[in-house]
C-alpha positions as CSV (number, residue, x, y, z in Angstrom):
1,X,-30.0,-18.4,-112.6
2,X,-33.2,-16.5,-112.0
3,X,-34.4,-13.8,-114.4
4,X,-33.9,-10.3,-113.0
5,X,-33.7,-6.7,-114.2
6,X,-30.1,-5.6,-114.6
7,X,-28.9,-2.7,-112.5
8,X,-28.5,0.5,-114.4
9,X,-24.7,0.6,-114.1
10,X,-24.6,-2.8,-115.8
11,X,-27.3,-2.1,-118.4
12,X,-25.4,1.0,-119.4
13,X,-22.3,-1.0,-120.2
14,X,-24.1,-3.1,-122.8
15,X,-23.8,-2.1,-126.5
16,X,-27.6,-1.8,-126.9
17,X,-29.2,-2.0,-130.3
18,X,-32.5,-2.6,-131.9
19,X,-32.8,-6.3,-132.5
20,X,-36.1,-6.2,-134.5
21,X,-34.7,-5.3,-137.9
22,X,-36.9,-7.8,-139.9
23,X,-38.6,-11.2,-139.3
24,X,-35.3,-13.0,-139.6
25,X,-33.7,-11.0,-136.7
26,X,-36.7,-12.0,-134.6
27,X,-36.2,-15.7,-135.4
28,X,-32.5,-15.4,-134.7
29,X,-33.0,-13.9,-131.2
30,X,-35.7,-16.4,-130.2
31,X,-33.9,-19.5,-131.5
32,X,-30.7,-18.4,-129.6
33,X,-32.8,-18.1,-126.5
34,X,-34.0,-21.7,-127.0
35,X,-30.4,-22.8,-127.4
36,X,-29.3,-20.9,-124.2
37,X,-32.2,-22.8,-122.4
38,X,-30.6,-26.1,-123.3
39,X,-33.1,-27.2,-126.0
40,X,-32.3,-30.2,-128.1
41,X,-35.3,-29.8,-130.4
42,X,-36.6,-26.5,-131.9
43,X,-39.6,-26.2,-134.2
44,X,-40.1,-23.0,-136.2
45,X,-43.4,-22.2,-137.9
46,X,-43.6,-19.2,-140.2
47,X,-46.6,-17.6,-142.0
48,X,-46.5,-14.9,-144.6
49,X,-42.7,-14.6,-144.4
50,X,-42.9,-13.9,-140.7
51,X,-45.2,-10.9,-141.1
52,X,-48.3,-12.8,-139.8
53,X,-46.8,-15.4,-137.5
54,X,-43.4,-16.5,-136.1
55,X,-43.8,-19.5,-133.7
56,X,-40.7,-21.0,-132.0
57,X,-41.2,-24.1,-129.8
58,X,-38.5,-25.8,-127.8
59,X,-37.9,-28.5,-125.2
60,X,-35.6,-26.4,-123.0
61,X,-35.7,-25.8,-119.3
62,X,-38.6,-23.4,-119.5
63,X,-39.5,-20.3,-117.5
64,X,-41.0,-20.3,-114.1
65,X,-44.4,-18.8,-113.6
66,X,-43.2,-16.0,-111.3
67,X,-40.6,-14.9,-113.9
68,X,-42.9,-14.8,-117.0
69,X,-43.8,-11.1,-116.6
70,X,-40.2,-10.2,-115.7
71,X,-39.0,-12.0,-118.9
72,X,-40.7,-9.4,-121.0
73,X,-39.3,-6.4,-119.2
74,X,-36.3,-4.4,-120.6
75,X,-32.8,-5.4,-119.5
76,X,-34.2,-8.5,-117.9
77,X,-32.1,-11.7,-118.3
78,X,-30.9,-14.8,-116.4
79,X,-27.6,-15.0,-118.3
80,X,-25.5,-12.3,-116.6
81,X,-25.7,-10.5,-113.3
82,X,-22.4,-8.6,-112.9
83,X,-19.7,-6.8,-114.9
84,X,-17.5,-9.9,-114.5
85,X,-20.1,-11.9,-116.4
86,X,-20.1,-9.3,-119.2
87,X,-16.3,-9.8,-119.6
88,X,-16.6,-13.6,-120.2
89,X,-19.9,-14.2,-122.0
90,X,-20.6,-17.9,-122.8
91,X,-24.3,-17.6,-123.8
92,X,-25.6,-16.4,-127.1
93,X,-27.9,-13.8,-125.6
94,X,-27.1,-11.5,-122.7
95,X,-28.7,-8.1,-123.2
96,X,-32.2,-8.9,-121.9
97,X,-33.7,-6.7,-124.7
98,X,-35.0,-9.2,-127.2
99,X,-38.4,-10.1,-125.8
100,X,-39.1,-6.5,-124.7
101,X,-38.2,-5.1,-128.1
102,X,-40.2,-7.8,-130.0
103,X,-43.3,-7.4,-127.9
104,X,-43.2,-3.6,-128.4
105,X,-43.8,-4.1,-132.2
106,X,-46.0,-7.2,-132.2
107,X,-48.6,-9.2,-130.3
108,X,-46.4,-11.6,-128.3
109,X,-47.5,-14.7,-126.5
110,X,-45.1,-16.6,-124.2
111,X,-46.1,-20.0,-123.0
112,X,-43.7,-22.0,-120.8
113,X,-43.4,-24.8,-118.3
114,X,-40.6,-26.0,-116.1
115,X,-40.1,-29.6,-114.8
116,X,-41.0,-28.5,-111.3
117,X,-44.4,-27.1,-112.4
118,X,-47.5,-29.3,-112.8
119,X,-49.0,-26.9,-115.4
120,X,-47.8,-24.4,-117.9
121,X,-48.4,-20.6,-117.8
122,X,-48.9,-18.1,-120.6
123,X,-47.9,-14.4,-120.7
124,X,-49.4,-12.1,-123.2
125,X,-48.0,-8.6,-124.1
126,X,-49.1,-6.2,-126.8
127,X,-47.9,-2.8,-128.0
128,X,-45.7,-0.2,-126.4
129,X,-47.5,-0.1,-123.0
130,X,-46.0,-3.5,-122.3
131,X,-48.9,-4.6,-120.1
132,X,-48.4,-8.3,-119.3
133,X,-51.2,-10.8,-118.6
134,X,-50.5,-14.2,-117.1
135,X,-52.9,-17.2,-117.3
136,X,-52.8,-21.0,-117.1
137,X,-52.2,-23.0,-120.3
138,X,-51.4,-26.5,-121.6
139,X,-47.8,-27.1,-122.7
140,X,-45.1,-29.7,-122.2
141,X,-41.8,-28.9,-120.5
142,X,-40.2,-26.1,-122.6
143,X,-41.2,-22.8,-124.1
144,X,-43.3,-21.6,-127.1
145,X,-43.1,-18.0,-128.3
146,X,-45.6,-16.7,-130.8
147,X,-45.0,-13.3,-132.5
148,X,-48.2,-12.2,-134.3
149,X,-48.6,-9.3,-136.7
150,X,-45.1,-8.0,-136.7
151,X,-44.9,-4.2,-137.0
152,X,-48.7,-3.9,-136.8
153,X,-48.3,-0.7,-134.7
154,X,-45.4,0.7,-136.8
155,X,-46.8,1.0,-140.3
156,X,-43.7,2.8,-141.6
157,X,-41.4,-0.1,-140.7
158,X,-43.9,-2.6,-142.0
159,X,-43.9,-0.8,-145.4
160,X,-40.2,-1.4,-145.7
161,X,-40.5,-5.2,-145.4
162,X,-39.7,-7.1,-148.6
163,X,-41.8,-9.7,-150.3
164,X,-42.9,-12.8,-148.4
165,X,-40.5,-14.9,-150.4
166,X,-37.5,-12.6,-149.7
167,X,-38.2,-12.4,-146.0
168,X,-38.5,-16.2,-145.7
169,X,-35.2,-16.6,-147.6
170,X,-33.5,-14.5,-144.9
171,X,-35.2,-16.7,-142.2
172,X,-34.0,-19.8,-144.0
173,X,-30.4,-18.5,-144.1
174,X,-30.5,-17.8,-140.3
175,X,-31.7,-21.3,-139.6
176,X,-29.0,-22.7,-141.9
177,X,-26.3,-20.8,-140.0
178,X,-27.7,-22.0,-136.6
179,X,-27.9,-25.6,-137.8
180,X,-24.3,-25.5,-138.8
181,X,-23.4,-24.1,-135.3
182,X,-25.3,-26.8,-133.3
183,X,-25.1,-30.2,-134.8
184,X,-26.6,-31.7,-131.6
185,X,-29.9,-29.9,-131.9
186,X,-32.8,-31.1,-134.1
187,X,-34.4,-28.2,-136.0
188,X,-37.4,-28.0,-138.3
189,X,-38.6,-25.1,-140.3
190,X,-42.1,-24.7,-141.8
191,X,-43.6,-22.0,-144.0
192,X,-47.3,-21.6,-144.5
193,X,-47.9,-25.1,-143.1
194,X,-45.4,-26.8,-145.3
195,X,-42.2,-28.4,-143.9
196,X,-39.2,-26.7,-145.7
197,X,-36.2,-27.8,-143.6
198,X,-35.6,-30.6,-141.2
199,X,-32.2,-31.1,-139.5
200,X,-31.9,-34.1,-137.2
201,X,-29.5,-33.9,-134.3
202,X,-26.2,-35.7,-135.0
203,X,-23.1,-36.6,-133.0
204,X,-20.4,-38.4,-135.0
205,X,-18.2,-36.8,-137.7
206,X,-19.8,-38.7,-140.6
207,X,-23.3,-37.4,-139.6
208,X,-21.9,-33.9,-139.2
209,X,-20.5,-34.0,-142.7
210,X,-23.9,-35.1,-144.0
211,X,-25.5,-32.1,-142.3
212,X,-22.9,-29.8,-143.8
213,X,-23.5,-31.3,-147.2
214,X,-27.3,-30.9,-146.8
215,X,-26.8,-27.2,-145.9
216,X,-23.9,-26.2,-148.0
217,X,-24.3,-28.7,-150.9
218,X,-22.5,-31.8,-151.9
219,X,-20.2,-29.7,-154.1
220,X,-18.7,-28.0,-151.1
221,X,-18.0,-31.3,-149.3
222,X,-16.5,-32.7,-152.5
223,X,-13.9,-29.9,-152.4
224,X,-13.7,-29.5,-148.6
225,X,-10.5,-29.8,-146.7
226,X,-10.8,-30.6,-143.0
227,X,-9.1,-28.3,-140.5
228,X,-8.0,-29.3,-137.0
229,X,-5.6,-26.6,-135.7
230,X,-4.7,-26.0,-132.1
231,X,-2.5,-23.6,-130.2
232,X,-2.9,-23.2,-126.5
233,X,-6.4,-22.2,-125.8
234,X,-7.0,-21.3,-129.4
235,X,-8.7,-24.0,-131.5
236,X,-9.8,-23.8,-135.2
237,X,-11.8,-26.7,-136.8
238,X,-14.1,-27.1,-139.7
239,X,-13.8,-27.2,-143.5
240,X,-12.3,-24.9,-146.2
241,X,-12.9,-25.5,-149.9
242,X,-9.9,-25.9,-152.2
243,X,-9.4,-23.1,-154.8
244,X,-11.3,-24.9,-157.5
245,X,-14.3,-25.4,-155.1
246,X,-14.2,-21.9,-153.9
247,X,-14.6,-20.6,-157.4
248,X,-17.7,-22.7,-157.9
249,X,-19.2,-21.8,-154.5
250,X,-19.3,-18.0,-154.3
251,X,-20.4,-16.4,-151.0
252,X,-20.5,-19.7,-149.0
253,X,-18.8,-18.4,-145.9
254,X,-19.8,-19.5,-142.4
255,X,-17.7,-18.6,-139.4
256,X,-18.4,-19.1,-135.6
257,X,-16.6,-17.8,-132.5
258,X,-17.5,-19.9,-129.5
259,X,-20.6,-21.1,-131.3
260,X,-21.7,-17.6,-132.1
261,X,-22.4,-16.6,-135.8
262,X,-19.9,-14.0,-137.0
263,X,-19.2,-11.7,-139.9
264,X,-16.0,-10.4,-138.4
265,X,-13.6,-8.5,-140.6
266,X,-10.4,-9.7,-138.9
267,X,-11.4,-13.3,-139.4
268,X,-12.4,-12.7,-143.0
269,X,-9.1,-10.9,-143.6
270,X,-7.0,-13.8,-142.2
271,X,-8.8,-16.4,-144.3
272,X,-8.7,-14.2,-147.4
273,X,-5.0,-13.6,-147.0
274,X,-4.4,-17.3,-146.7
275,X,-6.0,-17.8,-150.2
276,X,-4.3,-14.7,-151.7
277,X,-1.8,-16.5,-153.9
278,X,-4.3,-19.3,-154.9
279,X,-7.5,-17.4,-155.7
280,X,-6.4,-14.0,-156.8
281,X,-8.6,-10.9,-156.2
282,X,-11.6,-11.9,-158.2
283,X,-12.7,-14.9,-156.1
284,X,-13.7,-15.5,-152.5
285,X,-12.9,-18.6,-150.4
286,X,-15.6,-20.9,-149.3
287,X,-15.5,-22.2,-145.7
288,X,-17.3,-23.4,-142.6
289,X,-15.0,-22.7,-139.6
290,X,-15.4,-22.8,-135.8
291,X,-13.0,-20.8,-133.7
292,X,-12.9,-21.6,-129.9
293,X,-11.2,-19.1,-127.6
294,X,-11.1,-18.3,-123.9
295,X,-14.2,-16.1,-123.3
296,X,-12.0,-13.7,-121.4
297,X,-10.0,-13.1,-124.5
298,X,-12.9,-12.0,-126.7
299,X,-15.5,-9.2,-126.3
300,X,-18.8,-9.9,-128.0
301,X,-20.4,-6.7,-126.6
302,X,-19.1,-4.4,-129.3
303,X,-21.8,-4.6,-132.0
304,X,-25.5,-3.8,-131.6
305,X,-26.4,-6.9,-133.7
306,X,-23.6,-9.0,-132.2
307,X,-22.2,-9.7,-135.7
308,X,-18.7,-8.7,-134.8
309,X,-16.4,-9.3,-131.8
310,X,-13.2,-7.8,-130.6
311,X,-10.2,-9.9,-129.7
312,X,-7.8,-8.8,-126.9
313,X,-4.9,-10.3,-128.9
314,X,-6.1,-9.6,-132.4
315,X,-2.8,-10.1,-134.1
316,X,-2.3,-13.5,-132.5
317,X,-5.8,-14.6,-133.5
318,X,-5.4,-13.3,-137.0
319,X,-2.1,-15.1,-137.6
320,X,-3.4,-18.3,-135.9
321,X,-6.3,-18.5,-138.4
322,X,-4.1,-17.5,-141.3
323,X,-1.5,-20.2,-140.5
324,X,-4.2,-22.8,-139.9
325,X,-5.8,-22.3,-143.3
326,X,-2.4,-22.0,-145.1
327,X,-1.2,-25.2,-143.5
328,X,-4.2,-27.3,-144.6
329,X,-4.0,-25.8,-148.2
330,X,-0.3,-26.7,-148.4
331,X,-0.7,-30.2,-146.9
332,X,-3.5,-31.0,-149.4
333,X,-1.4,-29.7,-152.3
334,X,-4.3,-27.4,-153.3
335,X,-3.7,-25.9,-156.7
336,X,-3.5,-22.2,-157.5
337,X,-6.6,-21.3,-159.5
338,X,-5.6,-20.7,-163.1
339,X,-6.7,-17.6,-165.0
340,X,-9.4,-18.2,-167.5
341,X,-7.1,-17.3,-170.5
342,X,-4.2,-19.3,-169.3
343,X,-3.4,-23.0,-169.2
344,X,-3.8,-24.8,-165.9
345,X,-1.1,-23.8,-163.6
346,X,1.5,-26.4,-162.6
347,X,1.8,-27.0,-158.9
348,X,4.6,-28.5,-156.9
349,X,3.7,-31.9,-155.4
350,X,5.8,-33.4,-152.6
351,X,7.8,-36.4,-153.5
352,X,6.4,-39.7,-152.5
353,X,8.3,-40.2,-149.2
354,X,9.1,-43.7,-148.0
355,X,7.0,-42.9,-144.8
356,X,3.9,-42.7,-147.0
357,X,4.6,-46.1,-148.6
358,X,6.6,-47.4,-151.5
359,X,7.2,-45.2,-154.5
360,X,5.7,-47.2,-157.3
361,X,6.6,-44.6,-159.8
362,X,10.3,-45.2,-159.2
363,X,10.1,-48.5,-161.1
364,X,9.3,-48.7,-164.8
365,X,5.8,-50.0,-165.5
366,X,5.6,-53.5,-166.9
367,X,4.7,-53.9,-170.5
368,X,1.0,-53.9,-171.2
369,X,-0.2,-57.0,-173.0
370,X,-3.5,-57.5,-174.7
371,X,-4.7,-60.1,-172.2
372,X,-3.9,-57.9,-169.2
373,X,-6.4,-55.2,-170.1
374,X,-9.9,-55.8,-168.7
375,X,-12.6,-56.1,-171.4
376,X,-14.6,-53.1,-170.3
377,X,-11.6,-50.8,-170.0
378,X,-11.6,-49.7,-173.6
379,X,-8.0,-51.2,-174.2
380,X,-4.9,-49.2,-175.0
381,X,-2.4,-47.7,-172.6
382,X,-4.1,-44.3,-172.4
383,X,-7.0,-45.2,-170.2
384,X,-5.2,-43.8,-167.1
385,X,-5.7,-40.3,-168.5
386,X,-9.5,-40.8,-168.5
387,X,-9.5,-42.3,-165.0
388,X,-7.5,-39.6,-163.4
389,X,-9.6,-36.4,-163.2
390,X,-6.6,-34.3,-161.9
391,X,-4.5,-35.0,-164.9
392,X,-1.8,-32.4,-165.5
393,X,0.4,-32.0,-168.5
394,X,3.6,-32.1,-166.4
395,X,2.5,-35.3,-164.7
396,X,1.7,-36.9,-168.0
397,X,5.2,-36.1,-169.3
398,X,6.8,-37.6,-166.2
399,X,4.6,-40.7,-166.6
400,X,5.5,-41.0,-170.2
401,X,9.2,-40.8,-169.4
402,X,8.8,-43.6,-167.0
403,X,7.1,-45.8,-169.6
404,X,9.8,-45.1,-172.1
405,X,12.7,-45.9,-169.7
406,X,14.5,-49.0,-171.2
407,X,14.9,-52.0,-169.0
408,X,18.4,-52.9,-167.8
409,X,19.9,-55.6,-170.1
410,X,21.0,-58.8,-168.2
411,X,22.3,-60.7,-171.2
412,X,22.6,-60.3,-175.0
413,X,20.3,-63.2,-175.5
414,X,16.5,-62.6,-175.5
415,X,14.9,-63.4,-172.1
416,X,12.5,-66.3,-172.1
417,X,9.7,-66.2,-169.6
418,X,9.5,-69.6,-168.0
419,X,8.0,-70.6,-164.7
420,X,11.4,-72.1,-163.5
421,X,13.3,-68.9,-164.0
422,X,12.4,-65.7,-162.3
423,X,12.7,-62.5,-164.2
424,X,15.3,-60.2,-162.9
425,X,13.7,-56.8,-162.0
426,X,15.0,-53.7,-163.8
427,X,17.0,-51.3,-161.7
428,X,14.7,-48.6,-160.1
429,X,14.9,-45.1,-161.2
430,X,16.5,-42.6,-158.9
431,X,13.1,-41.1,-157.9
432,X,13.9,-39.8,-154.4
433,X,17.6,-39.3,-154.0
434,X,17.6,-36.8,-151.2
435,X,15.8,-38.6,-148.3
436,X,16.6,-39.2,-144.7
437,X,14.4,-42.3,-144.9
438,X,11.2,-43.5,-143.4
439,X,10.0,-42.1,-140.1
440,X,9.3,-45.0,-137.8
441,X,8.2,-43.2,-134.7
442,X,8.8,-40.1,-132.5
443,X,10.8,-40.6,-129.3
444,X,10.1,-38.4,-126.3
445,X,8.2,-36.0,-128.6
446,X,11.6,-34.5,-129.6
447,X,13.4,-37.0,-131.9
448,X,12.4,-38.8,-135.0
449,X,13.5,-42.4,-135.5
450,X,14.2,-42.8,-139.2
451,X,15.2,-45.8,-141.2
452,X,17.3,-44.7,-144.2
453,X,19.8,-46.2,-146.6
454,X,22.7,-45.7,-144.2
455,X,20.8,-47.3,-141.3
456,X,18.6,-46.4,-138.4
457,X,19.2,-43.0,-136.8
458,X,17.7,-40.5,-134.4
459,X,17.1,-37.0,-135.7
460,X,16.6,-33.9,-133.6
461,X,13.4,-32.3,-134.8
462,X,14.2,-29.0,-133.2
463,X,17.6,-28.8,-135.1
464,X,15.9,-29.8,-138.3
465,X,13.3,-27.1,-137.9
466,X,16.0,-24.6,-137.2
467,X,17.8,-25.5,-140.4
468,X,14.5,-25.3,-142.3
469,X,13.7,-21.9,-140.8
470,X,17.1,-20.6,-141.6
471,X,16.7,-21.7,-145.3
472,X,13.3,-20.1,-145.4
473,X,14.7,-16.8,-144.0
474,X,17.6,-16.7,-146.5
475,X,16.7,-13.6,-148.6
476,X,18.5,-14.7,-151.8
477,X,18.9,-12.2,-154.6
478,X,15.3,-10.9,-154.7
479,X,14.9,-10.7,-150.9
480,X,12.0,-11.9,-148.8
481,X,8.5,-10.7,-149.5
482,X,7.1,-8.6,-146.6
483,X,3.7,-9.7,-145.3
484,X,1.8,-6.6,-144.0
485,X,0.5,-6.9,-140.4
486,X,-3.2,-6.3,-140.0
487,X,-2.5,-4.1,-137.0
488,X,1.0,-2.5,-137.0
489,X,2.9,-3.0,-133.7
490,X,4.4,0.0,-132.0
491,X,7.6,-0.8,-130.1
492,X,9.7,1.3,-127.7
493,X,13.5,0.9,-128.4
494,X,16.7,1.8,-126.7
495,X,18.8,4.4,-128.5
496,X,21.4,1.8,-129.7
497,X,18.6,-0.4,-131.1
498,X,17.0,2.4,-133.0
499,X,20.4,3.5,-134.4
500,X,21.2,-0.1,-135.5
501,X,17.8,-0.3,-137.2
502,X,18.4,2.8,-139.2
503,X,22.0,1.8,-140.0
504,X,20.9,-1.6,-141.3
505,X,17.8,-0.4,-143.1
506,X,18.8,-2.0,-146.4
507,X,19.4,-5.4,-144.7
508,X,16.1,-5.3,-142.9
509,X,14.3,-4.4,-146.2
510,X,16.1,-7.4,-147.8
511,X,14.8,-9.6,-144.9
512,X,11.2,-8.5,-145.5
513,X,11.0,-6.5,-142.3
514,X,9.3,-3.1,-142.7
515,X,10.1,-0.6,-139.8
516,X,9.1,3.0,-139.5
517,X,11.2,4.9,-137.0
518,X,10.4,8.0,-135.0
519,X,12.1,9.6,-132.0
520,X,11.9,6.8,-129.4
521,X,9.6,4.2,-131.0
522,X,9.4,2.1,-134.1
523,X,6.3,1.0,-136.0
524,X,6.6,-2.6,-137.3
525,X,4.4,-2.8,-140.4
526,X,5.4,-6.1,-142.1
527,X,7.5,-9.2,-141.6
528,X,8.3,-12.2,-143.8
529,X,6.0,-15.2,-143.7
530,X,8.3,-17.4,-141.6
531,X,8.1,-14.9,-138.8
532,X,4.4,-14.4,-138.7
533,X,3.9,-16.8,-135.8
534,X,6.6,-15.3,-133.6
535,X,6.3,-13.0,-130.6
536,X,7.3,-9.9,-132.6
537,X,7.1,-7.6,-129.6
538,X,10.2,-9.4,-128.2
539,X,11.8,-10.7,-131.3
540,X,12.3,-7.4,-133.2
541,X,13.9,-5.4,-130.3
542,X,16.2,-8.4,-129.6
543,X,17.1,-8.6,-133.3
544,X,18.0,-4.9,-133.4
545,X,20.0,-5.4,-130.2
546,X,21.9,-8.2,-132.0
547,X,22.6,-5.9,-135.0
548,X,23.8,-3.2,-132.7
549,X,26.5,-5.5,-131.3
550,X,27.8,-6.5,-134.7
551,X,30.4,-4.5,-136.6
552,X,29.5,-6.1,-139.9
553,X,26.7,-8.6,-140.4
554,X,25.3,-10.4,-143.5
555,X,21.8,-11.5,-144.4
556,X,22.8,-15.1,-143.9
557,X,24.1,-14.4,-140.4
558,X,20.9,-12.6,-139.6
559,X,18.8,-15.5,-141.0
560,X,20.8,-17.9,-138.8
561,X,20.2,-15.7,-135.7
562,X,16.5,-15.4,-136.4
563,X,16.2,-19.1,-137.0
564,X,17.7,-19.8,-133.6
565,X,15.4,-17.4,-131.9
566,X,12.3,-18.5,-133.7
567,X,12.5,-22.3,-133.0
568,X,11.2,-23.5,-129.6
569,X,13.4,-26.3,-128.1
570,X,10.4,-27.5,-126.0
571,X,7.9,-28.1,-128.8
572,X,6.1,-31.5,-128.6
573,X,6.2,-33.3,-131.9
574,X,3.9,-36.1,-133.2
575,X,4.5,-38.6,-136.0
576,X,2.5,-36.6,-138.6
577,X,4.4,-33.4,-137.8
578,X,7.7,-35.1,-138.1
579,X,6.9,-36.5,-141.5
580,X,5.8,-33.1,-142.7
581,X,8.9,-31.4,-141.3
582,X,11.3,-33.9,-142.9
583,X,9.5,-33.5,-146.3
584,X,10.1,-29.8,-146.2
585,X,13.7,-30.1,-145.1
586,X,14.5,-32.6,-147.9
587,X,12.8,-30.3,-150.4
588,X,14.5,-27.0,-149.3
589,X,17.7,-28.3,-147.7
590,X,18.9,-31.4,-149.8
591,X,22.5,-30.7,-148.8
592,X,21.6,-31.7,-145.2
593,X,20.8,-35.2,-146.5
594,X,24.2,-35.5,-148.2
595,X,26.2,-34.2,-145.2
596,X,24.1,-33.9,-142.0
597,X,25.6,-31.2,-139.7
598,X,26.5,-32.1,-136.1
599,X,23.6,-32.2,-133.7
600,X,21.1,-33.2,-136.4
601,X,21.5,-36.9,-136.9
602,X,22.9,-39.7,-134.7
603,X,23.1,-43.2,-136.2
604,X,22.2,-46.2,-134.0
605,X,24.4,-49.3,-133.9
606,X,21.7,-51.9,-134.7
607,X,24.3,-54.7,-135.2
608,X,25.4,-54.5,-131.5
609,X,21.8,-54.6,-130.3
610,X,21.1,-57.6,-132.6
611,X,24.2,-59.5,-131.4
612,X,23.2,-58.9,-127.8
613,X,19.9,-60.6,-128.5
614,X,21.3,-63.6,-130.2
615,X,21.3,-66.9,-128.2
616,X,24.3,-69.2,-128.2
């Protein structure tokens, strides 16, 4: 797309802002221009913290000679042309103000060459008159921008610049953030002729993790938990540190929306809320996260410095991020960070399901003999405590109980270990009583094929999820804890629905649903955690309609109704999701294992199938 001056009606729709705040903001704008130009290598040279020189060289597509002077004009850009482009921005820059603003407070030299040109051309602009001179130059395909003597003609602003070291620190942080956003681009940063940073372009996951470790430190990657979370056109990937790592890595927070660096309050709130019961209020989570969303669903034209965005479905995005981070923390068994004055907090750990392999803790450990201990191991049976860094008092007690469990006696006479006679193994401990069995596979993305003690069976995963959701929605004696919505939802109700909501106010409060009624509307302010991912605009009015049709309804009946509405019968399940679901059902609903309800489990007659395969 050619560079052109935006029409006034389009330029007036752009949230304009002064981009030249300090040298780091200049570097950010120019490097983003290089990325938009398709550069795979960017070299940055800084002198005197950026006050004397900022030079950005790239191997991008370059700028045509006829467009060099236009590139320095205000509201001149090749990235958008119409209002429709402004509603779905996919480039980092779009305002057409950067070069004009920078050249107005510095001596700017723009040198560029395209593949179709045999020689490069250079444009020179200085001061507020914006007079541009174009002349031939020597340069490979790509662009070099030199910003000399920043703020030379605005001494008041130059006076407010910090020390050379401080300004370069800000530049270094900008490059770190960009290097985390574009793993495929090689970036080098030099200060006063000395190479300070060099990030090589990488492609595979191992190399990406190495770059993250180089930027964020090996301590972050040691505690990092990988996120891969998807819902429709929403995608969240990256890394979050476990609570212990987050405590040791304060203020390490990098977030990107469609590749754009962000400091968005909604995103930060969602991540912070996911860590709320694990970090407390005195610590901040550490993370490097990438959110991908349909460009039509996000407005990046709301902040002069482009640090914030506005989502069209903000609650959906907030809850999507929240649930993604919560899920990875739960799957990893991340511990709650203990208070400094308290003992380490115990955490629940899922039982070792058969699907994950044999439960070696269910069998008493064999006696340790002197010749079975390696020479360098220090001897004794307590070496496992030193080898296991995550040792907990509770785990130690369980292990000790296993060691002290007596073997089953097979005769009154002492056993003699002889090669001719095998030792009879002691009976296993009842380590995992309530289990459906091992998940073999998922059939038609709807049913889990499980191999349990009673045989092979098909399990309906939708029904299992419904029973789990119902158990999660049972308020119990203390009631469900309401989770405040970031943005309350205003709903219009029928008269009967509104009256039912007021009549069953105590029940709704017990279910963790916070409603504020007025004449014809209701404000939904909080829901329990199991309902956070639901379409509340439809669910809440339907629930109030259900309550209006009931003469007398209990919390259990309401939980059952909500569970049926909350579970999608058309969800596509994979093997990992099936294992996770069964683990939760076995933990929260052990009664279903003992007596499965109708519609949940159907056993398969393996004997008949085997007989049919036998040859006479």
